[in-house]
Structure formats: structure tokens, C-alpha cells
N, C-alpha and C positions, 0 to 999 in steps of 0.2 A: 715803525716795523724795523726789524733788524736780522738779516738772514746771512746765516752762515752757509756759504757755497762751497762745496768739497769737491776738487776734481783732482784726478792725477797728473793729468795734462794741461799745461799752460804756456805761454809764449817764453821760451822763444821757439819752443815746437810750433809747429803751423799745421791747421786741420780747421775741418768743420766744428769740431766741439768748442776749440778754443774761441773760434768768431763767434759760436752760438753764445758762449757766457759773455763774453764781452759785450756783444750788443743787447741780450737781454738786461745786464748788469747796468747798462747805460741807461735804456729805458726807465727800469725800476727805478734809479736814482731820478730821473726826471718825475717820477712819480711820488718821491720822498722818501723811498726805501734805502734805507743803508745796506750796503752788502759787504761781507768780509770773504775773500776766497782763500781759501785753504789749500795750498799744493806742494807740489813736489819743485826742488832746486834744480832745473833741467840743463843739460847742456843737448844743442842740437846743431851738427855740421859746424862747430868752432864757436858757435853762438852762445852767451851767457845770460841769465836773467841779470838785469840791472843791478838789483838789491834784493836783500831778502824782505824787506817790507817797501810796499809801494803805496800812494794814495792817488786816486784819479779820480776822472769824473766829479769834478769839482767838490771833492772831499767827501761822497758818499760811497766811494767804494775803494776797499783797501785790499792789498796782495799780501799775503804771509806764507813766505815759502818754507817748508821743512827744512832742517839739517841736512848734510850729506849731499854734495851736489854730484851729478854724474847723468849718464845718458839715460833716456827714457827705457831702453832694453835691459840695464844692467839688472839681472835676476836678484842678486843680492838685495837691491833697492828696493824692487817690486816686493820682495818677500816681506821686507821689513816696514813697507809702505803702511798698510792697514793698522800694526798696533803703535807704531810711531805717531801715526796721523792722530789716533786716539788719545793717546797720551797727551799729545800737544794740543789738542783741539779742545781739551776738556772745559778749559776756562772760557775760550772764545764761544763754545757752545753755551756756556751758563749766561753770557750776555747776549743771547740772541732769542729770537723768537721763534725760529722755526730752521731745520738743519735740512738741506737741500744738496744731493748727491748727483753729479753730472759726469761719471764714467764707470765702467762697471767695476772695477776694483774699488772705487770710492764707494760702492754700495755696501761693505763691510764696516769699516769706521762709521758710515754715517748711521746706521743702526745702532752700532754698539754706541754711541755718542748720543744717540736719541734715547736709548734706555738709561743711559749714565745720568744724562742732565733733565730727562723727564720732559725733553722739547719735542713736539711733532717733528716726523720726518718724511721728506718728500724724494722722490728718485726719480730722474729722467733715463729713459732708455733712449739713446740715439740710433741704437741698430741692432736686432738681435739674431746674432749669428748661428741659431741652432741648425745642425745639420750639414753646416760649410767651414767647419773648423778644419777638416782635412784637407782644403783648399788653401789654408793659411800656414799651416805647420804639416812638415814632412814625416813625423811620426804617427801612425795610427794612434797608440797608447796616447800620445800628448793631445791629441786631437779629442780623444773622450773625455781626457781629463778636463780640458778646457772647456767642452761642451758642459761637462755636468757642474763645473764652477760657475758657468754662464747661468744657468739655469737657477742654480742655487742662491744666487747672489739676487738675480733679477725678482725671483719671486718670494724674498723675504717680507716680513710683515710690516712694509713702510704704510704710514697712514694714507699716502696716496703716491700712486706711480703715474708719470707722465709719459707718454710716448710720442714720438715726432713723427710715427708712419703708422698706419691702419695694420700693416702687416704685422706687427709685433702681437696687436691684441687677437689675430685671428690665430697666428701661430699658438697664443696662449692657451686657447680653447681647444686646439687641437690635442695639446700635451695635456688637457684636462686641468690646468689651472684655472684660479679665480681671476678673470680679469675687471670683474665690477668696480673695481677701486681704480681702474686704469682710466686716465684720461688723456684724449687724443689732442695735442696741441703743436701744430704743424711749425715748424721752422718759419722764420721771417726775414726779410730783406730790406736794405736801405733804398728806397727808391728814389730819393733824390742825389744820391752819390750818384747813378747813373742818367739823371737827366741831362738835356743838351744835345746837341746835333751829332752824326754819326758821319764817320767818312771811311766806309768800308772798302778794303780792300778785294775784289771778287776773286773767289777760288781760295781764299785763306779759312784754314780750321785753326779750332782752339780749343785745348783741354787745359783743365785746371784740376789739381788734386794731388794726393800723395801718388808717390811712384811704387804701389804695392800690386799684388796679383789681383786683389778685389776689384779694380779699376779696369782691368780688361786691356790695358793698353796694347799687348802683344797683338791683339785681334784688329786693334785699330792700325798698327803699323802693317798689317797683314792686306788689312783693307786698302790702303794706300797704294799696293803694289798691284791688286787686282783693278783699282780704278785707272793705274797707269795704263793696265793694258786693255781697258775700256776707252780709251783716248781721252782722260781727262787727269792731270796732275796738279792737285791741290798742294798748298804748302800746307804745313802743321807746325803750330807754337805748343810746347808741352811746358806749362807751368807748374812747378812742383818739385818735391824733394823726396828721397826714400830709397829703400834697399835695393830697388830694381833699375836703377840709373845705369849702372854698367851693362847688363843684360840687355835694356832696351837699347841703349848706344849701339851695342854689338848688333842686334837684329835688324837696325836700322843700316847699318853697314851692310849686312849679308845680302837686304834687300834692295841695295843700291839706293838707298833713299837720303842719302846725306846731304843732297841739294835741296829737299824738301821740309827737312825735318830740324827744329831747332829746340834743342833742350834749353828752358831759362831759368833753371832752378826756383830758388824763391825771388820775387819783384817786390818792390815796396807798392803801396795802395794806390798810388796815382799812376803807376806804369799799368798795374792790373786793369784798372779802369779803363786806361786807353785802349789795351789789348780788346778788353770785351766791347768797345764801341769802333774798332777799326778791323776787327776779324767778321770775316763773312758767316760763319758756321760754327756753333759749339757742338761739339762731340763727346758724349759721356757713355763709354762701351762697358761701364759696370757690369760683373758679374752678380753682385748684389749690392743694396743700399737700404739705408732708411730713408729719410728725406733729405737728398744733397742739397748742400746751400749754393753750390755752384750752379745746380740747375736753376736755381730763382734768380741767381744773379746775372745768369745769360739772360731770361725771360727779361728783367727788368732793363737791360740794355737794349731790348728788342731784337735780340738774335733768335736765328730760328735753331731751334735745338735736334739733334739726333740722339736717340739714347736706347736703352733696353728695359725690356719689360721683366724689370726684377724689384724685389722688396716693396718699397712704397711708392714707387715710381708711377706705377699704372692707376695709382688712386689719386694724382694730380694731373699726370699728363695723359691729353687723348690723343691717339694718333689720327695724322691728315688735319687737325684741328689746331693744336698749338705745337705741334712736335711730329718728328717722323718715330716710330718706335720699332725696332727691330728685335729679333732674339738675342741673347747674350752668346757670345762665343762663335756667333755666326759672321765671319769676316766678309764673305760676299754679300750677306743682305745689308752690311754696314756700307760696302763699298757701293753698291746700287744706290742706297739712300745719299751717300754723298754725290756720286754722280748726278743724281735727279735734282737736287738742290742748286748745284752748280749749273747746272742747264737750264733750271727753271726760276731764274730771280725775283719773279712776280709771285712764285709759291713762297720760296724762302723769307720776301718780306711779309707776305700775310702771315706766315706761323709765329713769326717775330711780334708783331704787332699784336696778334692775338695773346701770345704768352705774356707781354707787358699789361695787357687787360688783367688777365687771370691773376697776376701778381699783386696788381692795386687792389683787387677787391678783396683776396683772401689770404695774403701772404706778408704784411706788414709786420715789423718789431713791436710796434706799438699794440697793435691786437694780440702778439703772443704775450707781451708782457704783461697786458690787463687780465687775460686769461690766468697767467701764471698767478698773477695777484690774486685774483679770485680763488684758486686753489690753497694758497697761504691764508687766507683770512678763513677760508671754510676749516682747514686742518687745525688751525689755531683755537677755533671757536669750538670744534670737536672736542679737543684736547681738554678743556675746560669741565667737561661732563664724565 
């Protein structure tokens, strides 16, 4: 079997979607599936893609980058991406058995390529932001435009839609959309990568993710200030890059947190795993989410987790069992949860143990890949009739 995987984002940009595709294709390659990743040629923080064409995972996965290199946010490149991807993807699609879209804007060329090449299509929804676009863009008119586009693309007639969180299926039903051809396949994680001993620094916090409004980091900084007034001064490592970096650093200075907060930007994989193993508590204060990979990674490292009751998180996390869950934007509640775990290390240890047990049962990349492969086989078989 040969799969054309279409995504607007790919390394050197860093995020859950990129890691999802990399991990999924690696597992599929181990199952004998060949994958071609068709993506933009992006520049991120001065880093560029290595080559326009790459082959890895023992020759089973190749990356083909479109012409015209630039930043992800470049409006001209985003506008021309769907037709360019369709035009240059036709030959690739004709050599594949199924076409799989992996980002919102990729849904358009996937649908067009499927129609033109007569190949079945699969589309993965990594997060459905309906009703929240006003928190992403300043203009109400643009927020409505993005929301309408998201709904239009997400509910096109793909042969099958995959969602990484159950919230999307519930939202589809509330909007009157047909979600009967939607499969719930959650993200996975590589447990072996996080195996081995831990050497935790008590009172140390870790956040991993993009520095954007969605992640709620301003509320985490405010929570640290409140925690200090409650007699606890935890340290915080923020791993990630994004447009809010300057604003968050200014907030850190304003709140007198410079001695407690470190901005580490992007780190290599070995350093990231070490951070998961040596930091005490993982905090994900998001305003909305699908199923965040960083949550699964933290559990895999047996870290206690503090997170928010948004998106798909309540479907996988259980308050007081494997995590502490607080309301989004509640920096006081967040501070109380941080102080509680710092002062109750036995509770923190127990939450971390249960989190790893949960991941080992439900959220491995092998399980994700096998279920995705079942979807491929199903749509290929249906397309014969």
C-alpha cells in the first residue's frame, strides 16, 4: 500500500501535527506501508528544510516539498497552497492507493486530488476551533471567515474523517453535520523513549508547546505569582517558540518572575526527554485543545499533570486519578493545584504512575497506526464498488 500524506506544516516548524505525522508514518512504514508526505517548503526562526526531497524511515517514507520557500504565516503562500498542491500532487496521487490530509488547509487539495485521481480520501482533524476563532484573530470579520472556512473544509465529503478527540464529533452533531463517517483515533506516544529512571527536581514545572494564545501561558505566569504569595516559588521551564514569546517575557518581568521562569525555545529530542524526566510537574493551561501530544508524553514520563477542562482533554484525563483539572483562564485555581502538588509529593507520584499506566493501555503509536491502516483498507475496499 502507498499513501499520499498531505500537510501544510512539516519540519522545520515544530508542533503536535508534525510529530503526529512523523510518528504515524514511522509506524506505518514498519507495517510495510509506503508514505509520501507532500508539504510546503517552510522557514521557521531562521531554520529551513534540508532538501526539497528527502527519504527516511528505511526508504518507506519520502518528503516532497512544494516550490516557493517562506514562512508558514505568509498570506500569499497560504492562498496559493491549495491549487499549487493540487497541480503538483496529481502524479503523486496517481501512484498512491489513498490520499490522507493532515491539516485544515490541506483538506482542499486532498478533496480535489481525490476527485481528479479517483483515489479515496481520508482527512484527520487535529482540532476543531468552532466558536473560538475570535481568540486567535483580532478582527471579528476575519474570525467569522476562518470559522466558515474551517467548517466548509472539515465537513467536505471525504471517504472517511479521523478525529483525535471526541469533542469534534460532539460539535459536529450540535451543528447538524453528519459525523457517521468519522472515526475516533487518538494520538499515540512512544513509551520506550521515556523509559528509565527519573531524577526529579522538587518544585520544578514544565510546559511544552507553541507560544500562542491557545496555550493559556499568560494564566500560568499569573498562577506562579499567586503561588508565591501562597508561600511556594516553583521554577518553570517553557519549551517552545511562537509569536507570543516577547509578550510572555514582558509579563514575566512585570510579575517579577525572571528568577523563576526560563524560556528555552526549541530543544533537541534528547534534551526534551531529559526535561520530562527531571521536572516535577507538567502544566498545560490551554484554552482549547484536541488531544495534545505533550499531555501523553508527560504521562509517559510518569509526570503528574495539571491541565484544563477543554476540548478533548476531559475525555482522556480524570481529575484526582491521573491529573488535576482546573477551569481554563482560572489562574488562582491553577496556582492552588500547583501548590498542592508541590506540598503533596506522594499525590504527585501517584498521579504520574497512573498516567503512565493509562498511556500504556490506550495511547501507543502502534495502536494508532493499526487503526489508521484499518481505515485505509476500508476506504480502498469501498472505492472498488
